[in-house]
N, C-alpha and C positions, 0 to 999 in steps of 0.2 A: 793869390795865385791859384790856378786850377789844380784840383787834386788829380794826380796821375796814377798814383799807386796806393793800394790798400793793403795794410798789414793786419790781418784779421785776428792775430793772436801773438802778442809780444809781451815780454817782461820788462822792456825798456822802450821809451818813446823816441822815435826818429825825429830829429830836429829839422829835417827838410820841410819846407812849406808845401811841397807837392805830395807829401805822404800823409795819409790818414792812418794813424796807429791806434788799434783797439787794444789798450793795455789791459793785461790780465791782473786782477787783484785777488789775493787769497785772504779771506776774512781772518783776522787775528794774527796775520803775518805781515801783510803789505800795507803801505800807506794808501789811503783812499784819495784818488786824484779828483780834480775838478773837471778834467778833460774826459772825453768819452772813454768808456772802459767796460770790461765784463767783471762780474763779481761772483765768487763762488767759494765753496769749501773743497779743497783738494783732498783726495783720500789720504794723502800722506800727512796732512796737517789738521786732522780732526782733533779738536781740543778734548781734554778730559771732561770739561763742562760743555758738552755739545749743545745743550739746550740754549745756553747763553750765546754761544757762537752763532747758532741758527737764528736767533732773534735779531742779532746784529745784521745778519744777511738779509732778513726780511726788511729791515729798515733801509738798508742800502738799495735793495732791489727796486724800491719805489721811486728812486731818484731819476731825473730825466737824463742824466749823462750815463746812466747804466743801460747799455744796449743789449746785454745778454747775461744769462746766469751760467756760471762756470768759470774756470774749468772744473768739472766734477765728473765722477765716474768710479771706476774700480781699477785697482792696481794689485796684481798678485805678487809684486816684488817689494811692496812696502810692508812694514811690520804692523800696521794698523789692523786690528781685528776685522775679520771678514764680515761678520754680522753688523759691526758698526759702520763699515764702508757701505754696505747695502742700505741700511737705514738712512744714512746721510744722503746717498744718491737718490733714493726714492723720494725723500722730502724735497730735494732740489728740483726734481722733475715736476712735482706738484706745484712748487713755488713758480717755476717757469710757466706752467699752465695758468696759474692764478694771475700773474702779472702780464701774461701775453708776450713774453720775451724769449728769443731763441736760447737753445741749450748748447753749450760748448763742452764736448765730451773728452775726458782724459781716459784712455784705455790702454792697459798693459796686460797682455795675455788674458783678456776677458771679453772678447768680442761677443761670444755666444751668450754669456751671462748678461751683458749690458743690453743686447738686443732683446732678450727675453724680458728684462725689467722694463724697458721702454714700452714694450707692448702691453705688459701687465698693468703698468701705471697709466696707460692710455695717453701717451705724450701727444699734445695737440699743437705744439709749436715746432718751428724748424729746428733740426738737429744737425750740428756740425761735429764730425769726428776730426779733432785737431791733430796735427803732427802725424798724419797717416803715412806709414812707411812699409806697408805690406804689399801684396801683389794684387793683380786685378781680380783674381778668383775670390779673394776675401772682400774686395771692394763691391763686387756685384750684388751680394745680398743687402748691403747697406744702401746702395743706389736704388734697388728694387723697392725698398721701404720709403724712398723719397728723401733719404738723408744726404747731406753734403759732405764732401771730403776736403780737408784743408791740407795742403802739401807744404813742406818746409825745406830746410837746408839739406836734409838727407838726399834730396834729388841731385845735389851738386856732386855727389860721389859717382854718379853715372850708372847706379844700379837700378834706378827707377824709370828708365827711359820708356820701357814698354807700358808702364802705368801712365805716364804722361801722355803717351800716344793714344791710349785706349779710353781714358776717362772722358765722359761727355763734358763739354766745356760749360754747360749750364749748371753743373753739379759740383764745381770746384771753387775753392778759395785758396789764397796763398798767405804764408806767414813766416816769421823769423823765429818765433818762440823765444827761447833763452839764448839763441846763438848771436854772436857778435858779427853779423853779416847784414848787408843792406838788402832790403826787400827788392830793390832795383835789380840786384844780381840774380835773385830768384826769378823775377819776371823775365829777365833776359835769357836765362838758361831754359826756362820753360818754352819760350818762343822759338829758340834754336832747335830744340828737340821736336816740338810739335809742328815746326815749319809754318808758323803763322806770324803775322806782323805784330809789332808791339801795340799798335793802335787797336787791332782786333782784340787782343788779350785785355788791354785796359778797359775797352768798352764792355766786353763780356763780364769781367769781374766787377765792374761798377754796377752793371745791371743785376748780377747775382747778389751783390751786397745790398742793394736797394730792395730786392725781392725778399731777402731774409730779414734784414734789420729794420726796414721801413724808416730809414733815417736819411734825411736830406742834408748833404754837406755842401751844397752849391751856394 
C-alpha cells in the first residue's frame, strides 16, 4: 500500500499500512527496533556511565534503519545536571555530523541555548525541532537558520491556528510524539486550519521528508 502519512516522531508504531512511523528510541531505555527509527540520548535519561551509553549510541547510529540522531537537546525542567546535558547534546551534534543523519531536537525552555550550541558546534545536517508548541515569533529565528519545525497533538487544542497558518509548508513535519492519537487526525486538522487539500499536504510532507532524511519508502 502507498504511504499516505508520515509520523516523524513517535514513541509507538502505527499499525496502519499507509503510515510511516519514525519511532523514537532512547539509548539505555527503549528497545531497539528493526524498523526505521531515530536513536538518541534524551537529556532526562543520561546514564551515570554516560561514556558507555554514548558508545552504544555510536554503534546504533551506523545502522541502516536509523534515519536520525535524537531526540536530544536541553531541558530546564529535568533534574539532570545542566553541564552534563550540554556535553551530551554537543556530542550528539558531532555524531550527527559524522554519520550524516538529521538531528531531532528536544527543547524545554532552552531555545536560545540550543541555537547557540548548534552554531558553535557547526551543525551540518538538517535540524528538526520536534513537538514545537510556541508562537510564530519564536519559530522565525529557527526557520531563518534553515531548521524545520515538527508539530504535534497540541495543535488540536485550537491554540496554534496562527502558527499553522503562518509556517512555510516546506519547513514543517507532523508527529504524534507520545500521544495516543492518530497521525491522520493531525493531518486532517492541519488541512482544515490551513485550508489546503489533504493531497497537497501529503505531497508536501512527503517531499519534506525525502529532502531531510534521504530515505525512499516507495
